[in-house]
Every structure is written in C-alpha cells, then in structure tokens.
N, C-alpha and C positions, 0 to 999 in steps of 0.2 A: 047412351048409345054416343059415341064419338061420331063427329061430323066426317063426312065425306070428303074425300081429297079434292073432288071437283069444287064442293063448297068452300072449302078451306083456299083453294085457287081463288075463287071468284071473290071472296072477301079480300084477298091480298090485291088482287087486279084494281078492286076499286077503291083501295088506299093509295095504290100507285098512280092512277090516272094515266096522264099519258106517258110517264115514265121519267121525263125529264126532272133535274139533271142527274137522277141517280141511276137509270139505265139510258143507255145509246138506242137499245132495239127491244122491244117487247116480242116474244114469240108466243102470239095469242093462240092460233090455230093448232099448233103441234102442241103447246102445254096444255091445251084442252084435252085433246086426244090422249095426252099421255096419263093426265088427272083421271079419264073415263077408264083408261086400259087399267089402271090402279086400283081404280074401285073395283071394277070386274073381280081381278085376281083377290081381291081383299074377300069378298063377297064368296069365292070358291075357295078360301082357306090357303092360298098361295100366297108366297112372297120370294121375290127374286133376289133380294139382298136388304140388309138393315136398313137401307135409305129408301127402298121400294114406296112409293108414294110420297116423298120428301121433295117439299119444294126447292129448287137448287137453282143459282144464277152462276154465270161465267163471264169473265173478264173478257171485254172487248179486243183481247189479242188472240183468242182460240176462235179457231174455225169451227163454225156451225153449216152445215149443209143447207145452199140456198141463200144464204146471208152474206152479205160483204163485211169483212174484217176492217173496220176502220181504225183500229189502236189508236181512237181518240183523236183523230187527225183529219181535218178537211184534204190533205194530201192524197188520203186514201178512197175519199167519197165515190170517186169515179172508176174504183177499182170492180173487177168482177167479183159475183158471190161465189162462194166458198164450194168446190164439187164434191167435198166429202166432210164429213166430220174429221175434228182432231182425234186422236186415239182417247185422249183424256174426256172427250164428251161423247165419242162412242160407247165408253166404259159407263158412262152415266146413264146414257139409255138402257145397256143391257141390263144394268143395277135397276131399274126401273125410275128413276127421277123424273121428276116434273120439271123441266128447265123452261124457267119462265122468261127469262130474258139476258141480254148481253148488258153487263155494267159500264159505268163511265170510268174514266182512268187520266192520269196523267198523259199528255200526248207521249205517245210511243214510250210509255211508262218511264221516261226520263225525267223525274223530280219525287221527291219524298213530300212534295207539298199537297198536291191533289189539284192544284188549277186547271181548267180548261177553259180556253177562250171559244172553242167550238160546240161544245156539246154544254157548256154552263159548269159551274162549279158546284158542286152539292155540299152544304155546309154538314160539319159533324153532326150526328144524330144527338149529341149532347148539348151542343151550342151553337144553332146554324150562321152565328157571325162568325165561328172559327172554322180554320181549314179542316177538312176531312183525313188529311194525310194521302201519302200516295206510295206508290202508284194507284195501288187498287182502291181508289176512292169509293168509287161506287158499290163496289163489292162490300166491304166494310160497313158502310151505312146502310145498305140493304138488309146486312144481318142484324144490325142494330136496332133498326127501326122496324125487325119483323116481317119484310115483305120477302124475304128469303129464310130459308133456315138454314141452309148451308151455302156457301160459296165458294167458287175455284178463283184464286189470284195467281199472280205470279210475282216472283222475288229475286231481283237482281241486285239490291242493297239495301233490303228491308222493305219490301214494298207489298209484302202481306203483313209483316210485322208492324210497321208503321201506323198503317190506318186502323189496325186491330188496337192498339194502345190508344190512339185519339177518340175511338169510338166505343171504347169498354169492353170490347169482346177478344177473341182469342185467334192468333193468327199464327200460321207455321210455315218456315222455310226448310223443306227437307232436304237430307242430302243432295248433292248435286245429280239429276237423271235417274232419282227415284221414280218421277213419273216423265213418261216420254215427252218429248220436246216438239214432237213433229206437229203439224198444224199450228204451231203456236208463232206469232209475229215475234222475232228474239229482239232484243236489247243487245245482251253481251254475251253469246252463248256459252262461254266457259263460267259463265256467273249465274246465267237464269235457271231457277226451280219453278216450277208450277207447285202450287202449295194451297191448302185449305183454310178457310176462315169459318169460325164457328161461333156459337155463344159460349162455347166451353171445351174442354179438352176432349171429353168424349165423342162431341159432334167432330172436331177435326180427326180425331181416330178413326172413326167410321167413314169419313168422305175420302181420306189417305186411301184407306184400304180398297176402295174403289178405283181411285187415282190411279194407284200403282198394282192394281191387280193381285194384291197379295195382303193376308191379314195385319192388322197391327193392332193387337188385341190388349185390352187393359186389363190388368190383375187387379183382384180383388184383395185388400189387406196387405198391400205392399209395406214391407219394414222398415222403418226409417233407420233402425240402428246400425248398420253399416255403412249408410251413405255418405259420402264426403264432397263438398261441394267447394269449389273456389268461390270468391267473392271479388269482382273486379272494383279496383279503386283508380287512382289517378287519372288518366286521361279519360276514362268513361263517365268521370264526374267532372269533368273540367267544364266550367261555363255552366254548371247545371242550375237551373230554377229552384230556390228553396225549398219551394212544395214537392218538387221530384226528390231531391236528396233527402228530406224527411221520410216521405213515403217509403224511398229505398231502404233507409236504415232500418225503420219500422218493420218492413216485410223481412230484412234478414233475422230481426229478432223473431219475429213468429216462427219464421223457419226452423231456427235454433231450438225452439220450444217443442219442435215435432220429435226432436231427438237426434236430427240432421247434424254432423258434423260439419263446420265451415271455417275456411283459412283464407286469409287473402292472397290474390294472384295478383302480378303486375305484367301486363302484356305491350307495357307501352313502347320497349326498345324495338320487339317483333313487329308492332304497327308500323312504326317510322320507317323499320328497314320494308314491309310491304309497299308503302306509299313511295319508296324510293327506287325499284325495281325496274322503271322505265323511265323515259323523258316525259311522258304524260301517263294519265291515269288510265289503267288498263281497260276501263268500261268506256271510255272515249275511243279507244282505238278500234275497239269492236264494233262501237257502234258506228263508226264513220265507214267501215266495211259493209255494214249490213245496208245502211242508207246511201251508199256511194250513187247509185242509179237513180234512184227515187230523187235524191235531192238534185242531180244534174236535169233531171225532166221536171220536177214540181217543187222545187225550193221555194219558191215564194209563198209555196201554201203552209210552209211549216211556221210554228210559234217562233218567234225571234230568239227566244231564251233557250230553247231547245235545240234551234239550227248552230247557236253559239257554242255550245257544249259539244255537239257531234263533230265542230269543225277543228275543236281542239286535239282530235285524234289524227286528223288527216295528213299531217306531215311525219308521222310515225315511220320509221324504216321497218321493213318485215325482220331485218336483223335484230334490231331493238325489241321487237315483240317477242322474237323468238327467245331472246336472251331474257327477258322478263318473265316468261313463262317457266323457263327453266329456274330460275329464282324464286319465283313461286311456289314452285314444288318443292323446293329446298326449305322454304319458312314454313310450309304446311307441315313438314316432316318434323320440325324442330317444335312448333308449337303441339304436336301431337305427343312429342315426349314430354314437353313441359306439363299437358294435362295427365299425363299416365300415373295413376292411382286416385285421380277425381272421377268422379261419375258426372261431373259437368260442373259449368259455373253460371254465376249471376250477374247481371248487370240491369242497371237501368235500360229501357228498350229504346228511348228517347231521352234526352236528357232536360227539354223543355217542355213546357206547357204548348199546346196549340195555338199558334199566332192566330191572329185576326184577318180573315180574309183580305179585307178591304187594304191592308197595310202591304200584304204579299202582291196585290194586283197592282199597287200604286208605285212602289219602289223597289227598284230592281236591286239595291245594295241588300235592304232588308230581305227579299225574297233570295238571294245567294247565301246570306248570314245564315238564315234560318235552314235553308237546304242543306248547307254543310253540317250543321250541327245535328239535323235531323237523322240524316243519313249515317251520321258517324259510327255511333255504336252498332246498328244492325248489319252495316257493311262489312264488318270484320268478320262476320258468318259467312259472307259470299266469299270474300278475298281468300278467308282460310278454309273454305269447303267444310264448314260445320252443318250439321243439322241444328234449328235454332227453333225456338217458340215464344211467343208474348203472350203472357196471363194479363188480365186485368189487374191494375193497381190502382185504387183512388187517389186522386190528387186533392179531394175536398172541393167543395164550391161548385159541385155537379161535374167536375173535370176528371179525367181520366188519364193516367199514362200506363206505362206496362212493365211489369217484371218478367225480363228476359233470360231464359233459361237457355243453353248451349251445349252443346257434347260434341266428340269428334264425329267424323263421316261414319253413317252406316250404324250408327246408335239409336235410329228415330225411335224405334219400339220402346226402348229403355227409356229415351227421351220423354216421350209421351205417358210413361207409367208415371214417372219421376213428377211431370208436370202436373199430373191428376193427384199426385200425393201434396204438393205444395199449393195446389189451386186455392185452397180455403186461405192459405197464410197470405198469399198475393193479395187476395182480395179483402183483406182485414180481418178474416174470421178466426 
C-alpha cells in the first residue's frame, strides 16, 4: 500500500529542517492541511487533477496569500503579506497540490548564478561547492534533492533552464504569457515567463497543464521519421568547456540514431542584431522601470551587483525603448522564417560547467564573466520569444549540463512531446 500524502510530506519536511538555504519560507500549516485533504480525497476515490497530492514548491517571486513575497531580497523584508494568491498558485490549490514552501532565488531574479547574500546560497544538488544556477536556484535544488516533486519557477533569460541543467533535472520556459504573470514580481515583463521544473518531461507537462489551465498532453509512440531539428553551432558553442562540447556532440549523435534528421543552423547574425536593438540591454531597461520606486526608497538594501545591473537601464529614453521593441518584433519574425520547416533546434543550455560558489562570491570579474556565459544561450529563447526546455545531459564526474530544445512561440505541446522523445538521448541512453 502506498504511503499517505501526509506521511510523504512529513518525511520531506524532516529532510528540509528549517528550509535554509533552499527555501525562504516553509508553509507548514497549510501544507499539512492540503496533504490531509488529499488523503481524504484519495480515500474517497476522488482526484482533482494529475498533480492531486503532489508536493509542489513555488519560487519566492509568486504571491502566496498571507505570506510576504521577498523576491530573494532584504529590500522587501518589511513588505506587507500578499492579500491573495497569484493565479498560478490558485490553480495549484484547485488542482490539489500540496504547496510545501517558497524557494530561494537570485535577488530579484537578476542573475544566472544563484547566489543570495540575504537567504544564503544553496549549493548544487550534485556538488554543494558549486553554484545551483539561477535565478530559480532553490526551485531546482528542491526537485533534485527530492523535497519537492514539482516546482514553479520563472524564466527571463534562462532562470528555469539554467538551474535545471546544473542540478540534473528538467526545466521549461513556455511561450511568453502561457501562464498568467499577475501576482508575480517582475524582472522584465516582456521577457518573463512562469514555468515548470521537474525530474522529467512528463512532470513538466503535468505541471504546465495546471499552471496554464489547459492540457499539454504527451503522446505515446511519437514517430521520429518526419522530425527535422536544427543543431546550433557557432556562438552557442563559443568558450564552451570541453566536457560540454563533448556531451553535446554525443547527444546529437544519439538523437540521429532515433531517426531524427538534423542540420546545422546559424543564428549568430540575428543574435548580434538583437543585442544591438537599443543602447542598453532590454532587460535592464525594463528592470529599471520595475525597480525605480523601491530603489529610490530602499536602494541601500539591494545587493550591489544587482543594483549596478539595474542602473544600466536608467538612462534609456522612452523613444529608444519603443524603437528597440519594434526592432525586436522584426527580428522575431525573421527567426521564425529561418526556422520554417524545422520542428525545433538543439543547443547546449549552458556552455560551461557549474562554477565554484567561493569564486563567484569573491571575485566580481569571475562572477560577471560566468554570468554572461551562463545566460547567453538560454536568453536567446526569451529575446526571440521561443518556447524552450532543458533536458539533463551528463558531463561526467557527477556534473550535469543541459541539452536545450527550442521551438517557435506557441508550439509548447509539440515541444514537450519532442522533448519526451529525445529525453533518453540527452541523458546518454
């Protein structure tokens, strides 16, 4: 006989302890009540959804009624508790999920590293001396360690996919606005996506179905014969660690053995044009608008590295921003035309192994260099409004990277089914 949801929850809570540094807040009372309710439904033969009774965590950007949303920052520690759940959290509750807690993150979601000076930095589940990746750091670690079965993250430049890669799990950036953004503290609203992290593709599909309030069903026996995938080269492999390059080439070889046709694709020119659409990066412009009032009133509480990146966007004129968004839309259309006839394309999620936490904490230059490299590949998907998923890809020596599969906006269901098909190839099977 399977154990009760309450027993499963208590076992996970015993492993978590006080939660730090993976969680910023444990929701003990409500989680226990939700577990007991799930057990009663199970006893009556009822099920609200495929995630009924599943232990789920949510990133500390999402509003949970009665709990302060800290966004990983001491600048919000005095903020009032949320008066209602974010729509995504409300959907979890209606589906019968057991929400165990809120997970740690890079401050204000503004780095791919995962450091947090306020709540502590959770080490990678695979090697505690290495970074977890960010910004959904605690989210990925909680799933990799098994204290959450599923978790909700956000992705503005790779923040679901990067920590998924470094922790050996699966993370997805859905098409922009697939999941409602209300009740989620923004970083850059035109780039932000709420997305799922799980052990595997099936878990991501189940969770996304609830978050988006529409089914993302996986098909049985998907045929590989008519599938064509692009294989990213050039800039996506620049400065790659040898272990990542080897694992990527081996994964591509295994994908072709499935009967999938592959062909090289070159996005370097488009990517360079995207970075030149405005005088400063789009993410910094939108972040500076989001943070204007809070920085004016409580800027001293910000992490200095985060504050410096936000400040880059302050001088941008409204006219420059409007022109940049028009140029971005044109580039998105050009990429869609280039991908016509392809079911998607592959790339390494991140080109390097997870760096050591100590080096990232101690040296600004090392931090900024690593952050640039770690964000480079997955941020392509946000800037070009793709749907994208990172699958675990072993690098050897108990380290993990990610094989990233991306497709044009709106093809999330097809992306998930294709990811399910190539999942074993990514893992080395």
